[in-house]
Every structure is written in structure tokens, then in C-alpha cells.
C-alpha positions as CSV (number, residue, x, y, z in Angstrom):
1,M,-7.0,-15.0,-15.7
2,I,-3.3,-14.1,-16.8
3,I,-2.9,-11.5,-14.0
4,L,-4.1,-13.9,-11.4
5,T,-1.8,-16.7,-12.7
6,L,1.3,-14.3,-12.5
7,Y,0.1,-13.2,-9.0
8,L,0.1,-16.9,-7.8
9,I,3.4,-17.4,-9.3
10,V,4.9,-14.3,-7.8
11,L,3.6,-15.5,-4.3
12,L,5.1,-18.8,-4.6
13,L,8.5,-17.3,-5.4
14,I,8.2,-14.6,-2.5
15,K,9.3,-16.0,0.9
16,V,7.3,-13.6,3.0
17,F,4.3,-11.5,2.1
18,C,1.6,-9.6,3.8
19,Y,-1.9,-8.7,2.5
20,F,-3.8,-5.5,4.0
21,N,-7.1,-3.7,3.0
22,M,-5.9,-0.2,3.5
23,Q,-8.6,0.6,6.0
24,K,-7.6,-2.6,8.1
25,L,-3.9,-1.4,7.9
26,L,-4.7,1.9,9.1
27,G,-6.8,0.4,12.0
28,K,-4.0,-1.9,12.8
29,L,-1.5,1.2,12.9
30,K,-3.8,3.1,15.1
31,L,-4.1,0.2,17.7
32,A,-0.4,-0.3,17.5
33,R,0.2,3.3,18.3
34,V,-2.2,3.1,21.3
35,D,-0.8,-0.1,22.8
36,G,2.9,1.0,22.2
37,T,3.8,-1.5,19.5
38,I,3.8,0.8,16.4
39,I,7.6,0.6,16.0
40,K,7.6,-3.1,15.9
41,L,4.6,-3.4,13.5
42,V,6.1,-0.8,11.2
43,A,9.4,-2.9,11.3
44,N,7.5,-6.1,10.6
45,I,5.7,-4.5,7.5
46,S,9.0,-3.1,6.3
47,R,10.8,-6.3,6.2
48,V,8.3,-8.5,4.4
49,D,9.3,-9.3,0.8
50,L,6.0,-8.3,-0.6
51,L,3.4,-5.9,0.8
52,I,0.0,-5.9,-0.8
53,I,-2.2,-2.9,0.0
54,D,-5.7,-3.2,-1.5
55,D,-8.5,-0.7,-1.9
56,F,-6.2,2.4,-1.5
57,G,-8.2,5.6,-1.5
58,M,-11.5,4.4,-0.2
59,K,-10.9,7.1,2.4
60,A,-8.7,10.1,2.8
61,L,-5.8,9.8,5.0
62,K,-6.0,12.0,8.1
63,G,-3.2,13.3,10.5
64,Q,-1.2,10.6,11.9
65,Q,-2.3,8.1,9.0
66,Q,-0.5,10.3,6.6
67,N,2.8,10.0,8.6
68,D,2.2,6.1,9.1
69,F,1.9,5.5,5.4
70,M,4.8,7.6,4.6
71,K,7.0,5.8,7.1
72,I,6.0,2.3,5.6
73,I,6.6,3.5,1.9
74,E,9.9,5.3,3.1
75,D,11.2,2.0,4.7
76,R,10.4,-0.2,1.9
77,H,11.4,2.1,-1.1
78,G,14.1,0.5,-3.1
79,R,14.4,-2.5,-0.7
80,K,11.3,-4.5,-0.9
81,T,8.3,-5.0,-3.3
82,T,4.9,-3.1,-2.7
83,I,1.7,-3.7,-4.6
84,I,-0.9,-1.0,-4.2
85,A,-4.3,-1.6,-5.8
86,S,-6.6,1.3,-6.3
87,Q,-9.7,2.2,-8.2
88,L,-8.4,5.7,-8.3
89,L,-6.3,7.4,-10.7
90,V,-2.8,8.0,-9.5
91,S,-3.5,11.8,-10.0
92,K,-6.3,11.6,-7.4
93,W,-4.0,10.1,-4.8
94,Y,-2.8,13.7,-3.8
95,D,-6.4,14.2,-2.6
96,V,-6.4,10.8,-0.6
97,I,-3.1,11.6,1.0
98,G,-4.3,15.0,1.9
99,N,-0.9,16.8,2.9
100,E,0.7,17.9,-0.1
101,V,4.3,17.7,1.1
102,I,3.7,14.3,2.3
103,A,1.8,13.2,-0.9
104,D,4.8,14.6,-2.7
105,A,7.2,12.4,-0.9
106,I,5.2,9.2,-1.0
107,L,4.2,9.6,-4.7
108,D,7.9,10.3,-5.8
109,R,8.8,7.1,-4.2
110,I,5.9,5.1,-5.6
111,V,5.4,6.5,-9.1
112,H,8.9,6.9,-10.5
113,S,10.1,3.3,-9.8
114,S,6.8,1.5,-10.4
115,H,5.3,-0.7,-13.0
116,R,1.5,0.3,-13.5
117,F,-1.2,-1.8,-14.7
118,D,-4.4,-0.3,-15.6
119,I,-7.2,-2.8,-15.8
120,K,-10.3,-2.0,-17.5
121,G,-13.5,-3.8,-18.1
122,K,-16.4,-5.2,-15.9
123,S,-15.9,-6.2,-12.4
124,L,-15.2,-9.9,-11.6
125,R,-17.3,-9.5,-8.3
126,K,-20.4,-9.2,-10.3
127,K,-20.2,-12.8,-11.5
């Protein structure tokens, strides 16, 4: 309950935010690449004050997905706030990202400047 309240307060204070389920974000990036709007989409995502990426790690990133995710994280690093929600331990993120060099670059930007919240307990979705 406290986390939800803090979350709502943050959203009220932030001017522009964007929420994506990771799989939907990857799908949107793929479509934008096909229709030629990838630069505009990444720029728009990079500009929002708060980006929330939910369900990170449900599927491994493949090929261009690794580069697209790196570009978003790179553009936002040190400039804008990003929340990544995952049920995986951060140590497992290397496996999800796939490419070791890209994983190092992404995790270097995320881990060393982040605040982590490890939430334990029963799922609230079961209620």
C-alpha cells in the first residue's frame, strides 16, 4: 500500500510519463523500425520524464531488440528517470539481454545509479 501511494505521488509530480509492458515496447519498436519511425519513437521515449518498463525479462532479447533497448537506456541515462519492474534477480538480466557486451553496457548504466526495491510476499493479483 505504501509503495502504491508513493507511486501515485510520483506520477502527480512528474509532468510526462510513459508506461510499457516490455513485450509491447519491443513490438512497438519493431513496427517503428519497419515503418521508418524508429528514430522518432526512440526520441519520444527518451524525452519523457518517467519511463516505466514492466515485466522485464519475460523473454530473452534477440538481435535488434538488444540494440534498441540499449539505445533507450543510453539516451535516458543520467537525464531522465526509468523504472524497470522485473520478477528476475538482476544477476539473471545478463541471460535476458543475451549479448554480453550490450548487457554490460546496459547494466553498467542501470545498476550503479539505481535504487532497488526487492519486494517479497504473496502476489496481490491472486486476491
